[in-house]
Chimera marker file (.cmm) of the C-alpha trace (Angstrom):
<marker_set name="trace">
<marker id="1" x="3.616" y="-78.480" z="-145.715" r="1" g="1" b="0" radius="0.5"/>
<marker id="2" x="0.964" y="-76.310" z="-143.713" r="1" g="1" b="0" radius="0.5"/>
<marker id="3" x="-1.916" y="-78.036" z="-142.131" r="1" g="1" b="0" radius="0.5"/>
<marker id="4" x="-4.990" y="-75.890" z="-140.470" r="1" g="1" b="0" radius="0.5"/>
<marker id="5" x="-6.048" y="-79.134" z="-138.275" r="1" g="1" b="0" radius="0.5"/>
<marker id="6" x="-2.630" y="-79.211" z="-136.649" r="1" g="1" b="0" radius="0.5"/>
<marker id="7" x="-1.150" y="-75.807" z="-136.454" r="1" g="1" b="0" radius="0.5"/>
<marker id="8" x="-0.497" y="-74.539" z="-133.016" r="1" g="1" b="0" radius="0.5"/>
<marker id="9" x="-0.190" y="-70.772" z="-134.150" r="1" g="1" b="0" radius="0.5"/>
<marker id="10" x="-3.953" y="-70.351" z="-135.005" r="1" g="1" b="0" radius="0.5"/>
<marker id="11" x="-6.734" y="-69.585" z="-132.712" r="1" g="1" b="0" radius="0.5"/>
<marker id="12" x="-8.849" y="-72.250" z="-133.997" r="1" g="1" b="0" radius="0.5"/>
<marker id="13" x="-8.022" y="-75.510" z="-135.922" r="1" g="1" b="0" radius="0.5"/>
<marker id="14" x="-10.183" y="-76.420" z="-138.720" r="1" g="1" b="0" radius="0.5"/>
<marker id="15" x="-10.406" y="-78.937" z="-141.707" r="1" g="1" b="0" radius="0.5"/>
<marker id="16" x="-12.054" y="-79.050" z="-145.225" r="1" g="1" b="0" radius="0.5"/>
<marker id="17" x="-15.495" y="-80.348" z="-143.921" r="1" g="1" b="0" radius="0.5"/>
<marker id="18" x="-15.585" y="-78.048" z="-140.685" r="1" g="1" b="0" radius="0.5"/>
<marker id="19" x="-14.716" y="-74.507" z="-141.845" r="1" g="1" b="0" radius="0.5"/>
<marker id="20" x="-16.098" y="-72.504" z="-138.934" r="1" g="1" b="0" radius="0.5"/>
<marker id="21" x="-12.656" y="-72.166" z="-137.639" r="1" g="1" b="0" radius="0.5"/>
<marker id="22" x="-11.461" y="-70.518" z="-140.565" r="1" g="1" b="0" radius="0.5"/>
<marker id="23" x="-13.818" y="-67.584" z="-140.010" r="1" g="1" b="0" radius="0.5"/>
<marker id="24" x="-12.961" y="-67.442" z="-136.455" r="1" g="1" b="0" radius="0.5"/>
<marker id="25" x="-9.081" y="-66.808" z="-137.286" r="1" g="1" b="0" radius="0.5"/>
<marker id="26" x="-10.128" y="-64.258" z="-139.907" r="1" g="1" b="0" radius="0.5"/>
<marker id="27" x="-12.150" y="-62.593" z="-137.310" r="1" g="1" b="0" radius="0.5"/>
<marker id="28" x="-9.309" y="-62.737" z="-134.957" r="1" g="1" b="0" radius="0.5"/>
<marker id="29" x="-6.658" y="-61.543" z="-137.326" r="1" g="1" b="0" radius="0.5"/>
<marker id="30" x="-8.931" y="-58.357" z="-138.101" r="1" g="1" b="0" radius="0.5"/>
<marker id="31" x="-9.055" y="-57.783" z="-134.281" r="1" g="1" b="0" radius="0.5"/>
<marker id="32" x="-5.169" y="-58.047" z="-133.853" r="1" g="1" b="0" radius="0.5"/>
<marker id="33" x="-4.504" y="-55.819" z="-136.679" r="1" g="1" b="0" radius="0.5"/>
<marker id="34" x="-7.360" y="-53.160" z="-135.736" r="1" g="1" b="0" radius="0.5"/>
<marker id="35" x="-9.318" y="-53.800" z="-138.751" r="1" g="1" b="0" radius="0.5"/>
<marker id="36" x="-13.196" y="-53.676" z="-138.807" r="1" g="1" b="0" radius="0.5"/>
<marker id="37" x="-14.565" y="-57.020" z="-138.184" r="1" g="1" b="0" radius="0.5"/>
<marker id="38" x="-16.047" y="-58.030" z="-141.452" r="1" g="1" b="0" radius="0.5"/>
<marker id="39" x="-16.748" y="-61.554" z="-142.509" r="1" g="1" b="0" radius="0.5"/>
<marker id="40" x="-17.438" y="-60.303" z="-146.381" r="1" g="1" b="0" radius="0.5"/>
<marker id="41" x="-14.254" y="-58.430" z="-146.475" r="1" g="1" b="0" radius="0.5"/>
<marker id="42" x="-11.101" y="-60.033" z="-148.548" r="1" g="1" b="0" radius="0.5"/>
<marker id="43" x="-8.203" y="-60.570" z="-146.372" r="1" g="1" b="0" radius="0.5"/>
<marker id="44" x="-5.218" y="-61.386" z="-148.194" r="1" g="1" b="0" radius="0.5"/>
<marker id="45" x="-1.700" y="-62.240" z="-146.918" r="1" g="1" b="0" radius="0.5"/>
<marker id="46" x="1.521" y="-62.247" z="-148.902" r="1" g="1" b="0" radius="0.5"/>
<marker id="47" x="4.838" y="-63.269" z="-147.173" r="1" g="1" b="0" radius="0.5"/>
<marker id="48" x="7.608" y="-61.820" z="-149.281" r="1" g="1" b="0" radius="0.5"/>
<marker id="49" x="9.874" y="-59.024" z="-149.650" r="1" g="1" b="0" radius="0.5"/>
<marker id="50" x="7.833" y="-56.163" z="-151.103" r="1" g="1" b="0" radius="0.5"/>
<marker id="51" x="9.870" y="-54.932" z="-154.019" r="1" g="1" b="0" radius="0.5"/>
<marker id="52" x="9.247" y="-54.211" z="-157.922" r="1" g="1" b="0" radius="0.5"/>
<marker id="53" x="11.040" y="-57.422" z="-158.682" r="1" g="1" b="0" radius="0.5"/>
<marker id="54" x="8.329" y="-59.318" z="-157.359" r="1" g="1" b="0" radius="0.5"/>
<marker id="55" x="5.815" y="-57.706" z="-159.650" r="1" g="1" b="0" radius="0.5"/>
<marker id="56" x="3.786" y="-56.150" z="-156.519" r="1" g="1" b="0" radius="0.5"/>
<marker id="57" x="4.217" y="-52.359" z="-156.707" r="1" g="1" b="0" radius="0.5"/>
<marker id="58" x="1.019" y="-51.463" z="-155.000" r="1" g="1" b="0" radius="0.5"/>
<marker id="59" x="0.181" y="-52.679" z="-151.376" r="1" g="1" b="0" radius="0.5"/>
<marker id="60" x="-1.756" y="-51.077" z="-148.485" r="1" g="1" b="0" radius="0.5"/>
<marker id="61" x="0.418" y="-51.045" z="-145.352" r="1" g="1" b="0" radius="0.5"/>
<marker id="62" x="-1.212" y="-51.831" z="-141.806" r="1" g="1" b="0" radius="0.5"/>
<link id1="1" id2="2" r="1" g="1" b="0" radius="0.2"/>
<link id1="2" id2="3" r="1" g="1" b="0" radius="0.2"/>
<link id1="3" id2="4" r="1" g="1" b="0" radius="0.2"/>
<link id1="4" id2="5" r="1" g="1" b="0" radius="0.2"/>
<link id1="5" id2="6" r="1" g="1" b="0" radius="0.2"/>
<link id1="6" id2="7" r="1" g="1" b="0" radius="0.2"/>
<link id1="7" id2="8" r="1" g="1" b="0" radius="0.2"/>
<link id1="8" id2="9" r="1" g="1" b="0" radius="0.2"/>
<link id1="9" id2="10" r="1" g="1" b="0" radius="0.2"/>
<link id1="10" id2="11" r="1" g="1" b="0" radius="0.2"/>
<link id1="11" id2="12" r="1" g="1" b="0" radius="0.2"/>
<link id1="12" id2="13" r="1" g="1" b="0" radius="0.2"/>
<link id1="13" id2="14" r="1" g="1" b="0" radius="0.2"/>
<link id1="14" id2="15" r="1" g="1" b="0" radius="0.2"/>
<link id1="15" id2="16" r="1" g="1" b="0" radius="0.2"/>
<link id1="16" id2="17" r="1" g="1" b="0" radius="0.2"/>
<link id1="17" id2="18" r="1" g="1" b="0" radius="0.2"/>
<link id1="18" id2="19" r="1" g="1" b="0" radius="0.2"/>
<link id1="19" id2="20" r="1" g="1" b="0" radius="0.2"/>
<link id1="20" id2="21" r="1" g="1" b="0" radius="0.2"/>
<link id1="21" id2="22" r="1" g="1" b="0" radius="0.2"/>
<link id1="22" id2="23" r="1" g="1" b="0" radius="0.2"/>
<link id1="23" id2="24" r="1" g="1" b="0" radius="0.2"/>
<link id1="24" id2="25" r="1" g="1" b="0" radius="0.2"/>
<link id1="25" id2="26" r="1" g="1" b="0" radius="0.2"/>
<link id1="26" id2="27" r="1" g="1" b="0" radius="0.2"/>
<link id1="27" id2="28" r="1" g="1" b="0" radius="0.2"/>
<link id1="28" id2="29" r="1" g="1" b="0" radius="0.2"/>
<link id1="29" id2="30" r="1" g="1" b="0" radius="0.2"/>
<link id1="30" id2="31" r="1" g="1" b="0" radius="0.2"/>
<link id1="31" id2="32" r="1" g="1" b="0" radius="0.2"/>
<link id1="32" id2="33" r="1" g="1" b="0" radius="0.2"/>
<link id1="33" id2="34" r="1" g="1" b="0" radius="0.2"/>
<link id1="34" id2="35" r="1" g="1" b="0" radius="0.2"/>
<link id1="35" id2="36" r="1" g="1" b="0" radius="0.2"/>
<link id1="36" id2="37" r="1" g="1" b="0" radius="0.2"/>
<link id1="37" id2="38" r="1" g="1" b="0" radius="0.2"/>
<link id1="38" id2="39" r="1" g="1" b="0" radius="0.2"/>
<link id1="39" id2="40" r="1" g="1" b="0" radius="0.2"/>
<link id1="40" id2="41" r="1" g="1" b="0" radius="0.2"/>
<link id1="41" id2="42" r="1" g="1" b="0" radius="0.2"/>
<link id1="42" id2="43" r="1" g="1" b="0" radius="0.2"/>
<link id1="43" id2="44" r="1" g="1" b="0" radius="0.2"/>
<link id1="44" id2="45" r="1" g="1" b="0" radius="0.2"/>
<link id1="45" id2="46" r="1" g="1" b="0" radius="0.2"/>
<link id1="46" id2="47" r="1" g="1" b="0" radius="0.2"/>
<link id1="47" id2="48" r="1" g="1" b="0" radius="0.2"/>
<link id1="48" id2="49" r="1" g="1" b="0" radius="0.2"/>
<link id1="49" id2="50" r="1" g="1" b="0" radius="0.2"/>
<link id1="50" id2="51" r="1" g="1" b="0" radius="0.2"/>
<link id1="51" id2="52" r="1" g="1" b="0" radius="0.2"/>
<link id1="52" id2="53" r="1" g="1" b="0" radius="0.2"/>
<link id1="53" id2="54" r="1" g="1" b="0" radius="0.2"/>
<link id1="54" id2="55" r="1" g="1" b="0" radius="0.2"/>
<link id1="55" id2="56" r="1" g="1" b="0" radius="0.2"/>
<link id1="56" id2="57" r="1" g="1" b="0" radius="0.2"/>
<link id1="57" id2="58" r="1" g="1" b="0" radius="0.2"/>
<link id1="58" id2="59" r="1" g="1" b="0" radius="0.2"/>
<link id1="59" id2="60" r="1" g="1" b="0" radius="0.2"/>
<link id1="60" id2="61" r="1" g="1" b="0" radius="0.2"/>
<link id1="61" id2="62" r="1" g="1" b="0" radius="0.2"/>
</marker_set>
């Protein structure tokens, strides 16, 4: 199971009672993908094949 407190692939680790790291990781993802840094923006990640079979036929490519 994924644990943001111990994950070595994220910029800042965080836990349920200390969420500041989550915002820093979001800002870093926005920077990496050339998105405007916006703490209010929805950032959604879907790890799957993008096919109609999965029920997701519209997406915004980066």
